[in-house]
N, C-alpha and C positions, 0 to 999 in steps of 0.2 A: 860564787855566792849568789849573784843574780846577773841578769843581762846587763852589759855595759850599754848605757843609752847613748845613742849617737849626739843627742842634745848635750850631753856632758862631755863628750869628746870634743865636740865643736867649742863649748864654752871653755874648757881647758886649754884647747889650742889658741883661741882668741885671747884668753887672758895671759897665756905665756907669751904670746907675741907682743902684746901691748902693755902689759903691767909692770914690765921693767923699765918702761920709758915714761910715756905719759899717763897711762891708766891710774897708776897708784896715786899720782897727785890729784887726779880727777876724784876718785873714790874718797880720799881723805879730806876732800875740801868741804867746807860747810855751804849750805844752799846759797848764801848771798856772796860766795867767793868769786874771784875773777874767773871767767871762762874764755877759752881760746879754741880755735878750730882744732887743735891738736889734743883736746882733753879726752876725747873718746875714740874708739876704734874707727878707722876711716870708712869701713864698708858698713851699709846699712844692716846687713846680716849679723855682723860683728857686734854692732850696737845693740841689736835686739837680744843676742845671747848674753850680752853683758847685763841686760835687764833682768833675766832669769838668775844671774849671779847675784845681783843686788837684792833680789827678792829673798834669797836664801840667808840674808844678812842677819847677824846678832841683834841688829837694832829694829828689825820690823817683823821677823817671823821666828827667830831661832835663839833669842837672847833675853836678857833681863828687861829691857825696855818693852818688848812685845808682851812679855808674860805679865808684867805689873799692869800696864794699860788694859790688855784684853781679859785677863783672867783673875788676877789677885784681887781686884776690887769687888768680887762677888763674895757671897757667904760661903761658897763651896771650895774656894782657893785661899791659900795664905802665902806670905813671902817664903817661909820655909827656911832651910839651912839652920845654922846655930843663932842663938839670939844675938850675939855680939857680930854676926857677919851681916853688915848692911842694916843696922838698926835704924837708920834715917829712912831707908826704903820702906821698912815696915810701918813706920809712922805715917809716911806719905801715902802708902797704898792700901794697907790693911786697915788704917784708922782715919784716912781721908784728911790727914794734915797737909794738905797741897801747898807747896812751896814753888813759886815760879822760877827759882834758881836751881831746881833739881836737875841734875844732868840727864837723867833718862828722858825727860820731857823733850830736851833739845836734841837728844839722839834720835828718838822716833820721829819728831818733826823733820828733822834734817834728812833722814833716810827716805821718808815718804817724798819729799820735795826732790831729793836727788833722783829718784826714779821718775817722776814727773817730768824733771827737766830732760832726762835722758829720752823719754818717750816724745817730748815736744820736739826734740832735735830729729828723732826718727821721722816723725810725721812731716816736718819741714823738709828733710831730705827727700823723702818719697814724692812730696807735692812737686818739688823741683826737679825731679829726676825725668828722664825722657821715656822711662817704661813704667810708670806708676801703676798701669793697668795689667802688667804681667801678674800671673796667678800668684806667684811667690810673694810679690810686693803687695798684693791686696791682702794675703794672709798676714804678712809682717804688719801692715796697718791694722788689721784687727787685733793683733796682739798688743801694739802700743796703745790702742784706744782702751783695751781691757785693762792694762796695768795702770793707765793714767786714771781711769775711773776707780780702780780698786784702791788706789792710794788716796784719792780725794774722798772716798767713802771712809777710809780710815780717818782722815783729818776732820771731816765734818762731824763724824760721831764723837770724836774725842774733844773737839774745840768748839764746834758750831761754826761761826763765821770765821774763815780763813781766806788768805790771799788766793785769788784764782788766776792762775798764769798757764795759758794754753798756747804760747808761742815759743820760738827758740830763743833761749836766753843767751845774749852774746856778751853783756856787760852787767856787773852786779846790779847797777842802778835799774836795769829792765826789770828785775824781779822784785824791787822795792815797791810794792803796791799794797794799798789799804786792804782791809778785809772785805770780802764780798758777802752778800746775803746768803742765808742757808738755802733759800729756795733757789737763788741762782747757781749755787754748787750743785744742787741736786739735778737742775735742768741740764747742766753740763755732763753730769754723771749718766742721765737718761740718753742724752745725745750720743755720748761716746759708746755706750753699750748697745744702743739700737743699731748704730752703724757697725760695731764690731760683730754683732750677730750676723749681718749681712756678708761680712768678709771672711769669717772663720769657717773651717770645715767641720763636719760632724766628727770625723775622726782624722787621725793622722796614721801613716804607715808606721810599723813598729820601731823603725830606726829614729822616729821622732816622738817617741813615747815622752809624755810630759808637757808638750807644747800645748798652748791654750786652743780650746775647741768652742764650737757653738754652744755646746751643752754648758761649758763653765761660764761663758758670758751670760747666757740666759739665766743660769742659776745664781750668778752674782746679782744679776738685775732683780731677781725675785728677792734676794736678800736685802736690797736697798729699798725696794717697796715695803718689805716687812718692817724696817726700821721706822717707815713713816706711816705704818698701819693702813696702807693703801691696799685694802683686801681685794679689789677688782683686779688690779694690775699683778699683785702678788699671786692671786690665783691663777691668772693666765700664763705667767711666766713659768711657775712651778708645775703646772699640769702639762704645759707643752713639753717641758724636759722629761716628765714621766711618760707621756704618750709616744715620745720619740723611740722609746724601746732601746735606747742606748745603754741603760744601766740596769744592774740587778743586785739582788741581796743574797747571792749564791755563796759567798764567803762566810763561814762561821764567825761569830762575834769574837771568839777567842784568837782568831787568825788574822783579823783585819789589821791590827797594829804590829804585825811581824813582817819580816822580810818576804815571807810567802804571800802576805796579803798585800804587798805593794802593787799599785796599779790594777787592783782587782776590779770586779764588776761594779763595785759601789763608788769607785774613785771618779769624782767629777773633775777635780783638778788637785795634783799634789806636786811639790816641788821634788825634783830628783836629786838625790845626794848618793855619794859613792865613796869608797875607800878602795885603794889599791895597794899593791906591796911598796910602791914607790911613794904613794901619797896616803899614808895611813890615817892621818888626822889633819887633813888640809881642808880649809874652807874654799879653796878654788873648786873643788868638786863636791865637797861635802858641806856639813853644817855643825854648829855647836848645840842643836836643839837637844839632843840626848845629854851632852856634856853638862849643860847648865842645869838640867833637871834630874841627873842621875843620882843614885844614893850617895849621900855625904857620909862616908865611913873611912876606915883605915884597912890597909892590905888589900885583900881580895874584894872588899866593899867600898873601895875608894873608886866608885863609878862615875863621880862627877861632882857637882857644886851643892846640889840639894835644894835648888831653888824651885819656887812653884810647887807646893805640896797641897794635897787634899785635906779637908777639914773632917772632923767628926760629924759634922752636920751633913756633909756629903755622904759619908758612909751609912748614915741612917736614912738616906732618901731612898735607896734601892728597896724594891719589895723583896719579900722573902725568896730566895732561890734564884734571883735574876742573875744569869750568868754574866751580865755586863759589869757587876760588882767586882769579880775577880779579874776581869780584863781590863779594868780601869784603875784599881787601887793596887798598889804595890806595898805589901805588908812587911813589917820589919821588927826587929827586937832592939831595946834600948841598950843592952849591955850583952857582952859576949857570955856572961854568966846566966843570963836568962835562958831557960830551956827552949828548945825547938819544939814548937807545937803546930798542929794543923792551921791554926789561926794566924800565925806568923810565918807560914811556908807558902811559896808562890808557885803556881803551876806555870808552865809545864816542866820547869827544870828542877824543882824541889829546893830552891834557894831560900834561904832565911837570913837575910842582910842584918847588919848591926850598924846602928847609927844613932847618934845623940841629937840628930834634927829635931827642931821644935814642932814639926807639923805631925798630923796623925797618919799620913799615908804619902808615899811618893807616887809620882805619876807613872802608872804602868804603860801608859801610851808612848813612854819614852824610855822603855825597858829594851835591853840588848841581849843577843844570845851569847851564852858563855863561849862557845866555840869561835865565834866571830870576834869576841874580845881577845882571845888568844891569838887569832891569826892576825889582827890589826891592832887596835889599843882598846883601853876600856871606855873610851870617850864616845863611841858610837857615831862617828861622823858619817856613816854609810847609810843612816836610816832617812828615808823620805819624810817630808813634812806634809801632812794631809791639810788641804786647805778647804775644800769643799767635798763633802761626801753625800751619797745619795739619800741615806736616811734623813738628812737635813732637808733635802728638797721635799720628800714625802711628808715631813712634819710641817713644812711651810704650807704645802697644799692642804694639809688637814687644818691647820689653824685658819687659813683663808676661807675654805669651805665652811667651816663652822660659823665664822663671822658673817658669812654671806647667807647663812640660813639653809646650808645644803648639809644636813647632818650625815646623811647616808654615805655621801663621798668622804667626809671627814673621818668617819668610823673606819671606812675601807683603808684609807691612807695610814691612819694610825695603826690599824690591826697589822698592816704589812710590816711595820717596824717591830711591833711586839712579837709577831710570829717568827720573825727572824731572829730576835734575841731568844725566844722561848725554844727554839729548835724542836727536837723530838719529844721534850718533856711537856706533855700536856698538863702536868699538875701545877705549873707555874704561870704567872703573867696571863691571867684570864682575859679573854677579850672584852674590850669596853663596848657596851652595848646601848648605853643610855644616849637618848637623842635631845636630852634637855641641854640647851647651849651652855649654860654656866657649868654644869657637871662635865660636859665634853670639854669645854675650855680648860678646866682645871686638870683634866686627863692628859690633854695635848701638853700643857705647860710642864706637867710632871715628866713626860716623855722626852721632851726637850732637854730637861735637866739631867736625866739619867743617860740618855743616849749619847749627849754631846758633853758629858762631864769631863772636866779638865782640858776641854778644847776652847778655843776662843769664843768669847761673846755672851756668857751667861749674864755679865753686868749689863750689857746693852738690851738683853730681853727684860730684865728687871725695869730698866729705865723706860723702855717703850711701853711696857705693860702698866706703868704708873704705880708700881708697887715697891720701888727700889727702897725708899725710906722705910716703909713698913718691914720689910724683910731684912734689910741690912741693920737697922737698929735693933731689931729682935735678935739678931746674931751677935750683938754687942759691938757693933761698929758705930763709929761716930759720923754717920752720913747725914748730910743736909741737902736740901733741894739743889742748892748752887753746884753741888759736887757732881752732878750729872755731866757737867762740862768742866774741863781742865783749865788752869790758868795757862795763857800763852807763855812759852819760854822767855824769860826776862832777857836772855841773850838776844833773841831775835827782834825783841822790842828795841833793845838798846842799839842794835846794828842798823835798824830802820830809821833812826833819827827822829822818832816820833810818829813815823807813818803808821806804824801798827800800834792799836790800842788794846790795853789789857781787857780781859773779859769782866763782865760786872761782878762786884763782890770780892774781887781779888786786888 
């Protein structure tokens, strides 16, 4: 079906060796649990591959905690599934009835810190090794710094002030620290990514497809500047990635989120997933990304749990004829007795699923090929998870250029994304030509919404633009200003014996 990536082979080998002994205990442990020297694989390389495995986890990129925190809080996503399936989660995330005891909070918090602690251990091992300047170790250092920054960026956006732990944790008490100021956390993120950019290669050889590169680190850095509305640094970081010439938009929009489109020219960073005859639905080499979001139906249409669905508002956001609508939204019928029509039939396989799920659309970016379902399972464990795409980088550059008063550049970067979506059909998606800053701002914001639809972070865009309350209340959600930040998990506050303090207004 696709190339077996060496990184997956190495991950599988590492986890096979260690998971049956100490590794399972380590992965199952909460962040403030007891740590020992035997918790993680003994070799630095093995620990690094373990981080990639942890990144594909249900709790951070591939499951309900990730989807609720990153997607469902926007006007374009909703909990999905059936009304009775996780009603408490719908209240929590769709309607902002935040509860500090909600299990998804603890799961997401815990997985981010689990990865941070593993990266801290790797960095400590490297610093104390006799060959820390060897090329492979320098690159491993860059990977560890990237993932630590990635997780702290997750945490600071979700909660604001959180504990900052940048050393190897040996005892539970080591990690029991008070919250750090948001600026201090971002200073650490900047420091980690700046150093990672120095350590990482522009590309890896094909057997290491999926490992972190300079472009991924620089693009993540641009994303962190974007969250702070730091236009100058956001502009520098995003345009450096563009000018590097490493990425392109040569893959048609209807192919990007298929097996054919994995690791294509617009892939800046994606997590590698696989299925084999022996491991058809294993999260050792795959993920639950498609299983959790797949069509919730019966028989042939039992493709998953049906969580994280698109809303009618999202369906109406696409311009007439925009091919990204059909590439993003998976249409379905409510009953087997409903007629099959062009409106509920999906390209390219001509399928018209049946489901009683409560959302308007399933996420087609988690849609699987019928032949591969037959070969493996209907759960889609083989589908890669796209984390950073080149169109996002172009739109970051466009936004920063516009805010800096460089409309010509902003229009050019915006047009690259629209032209890619337009393809050969010149009758749709006309070029935006206005140099008025406000008009161009609205156009760029619209483009982010439709290009990155049902991917992470629409909610965070609304927050940083200062329009979350306006947009979400207009969509019927009970959003208040305090909801920009989550309550700290009560479980973590309790374990800290009063060291951690709850966020204001919770």
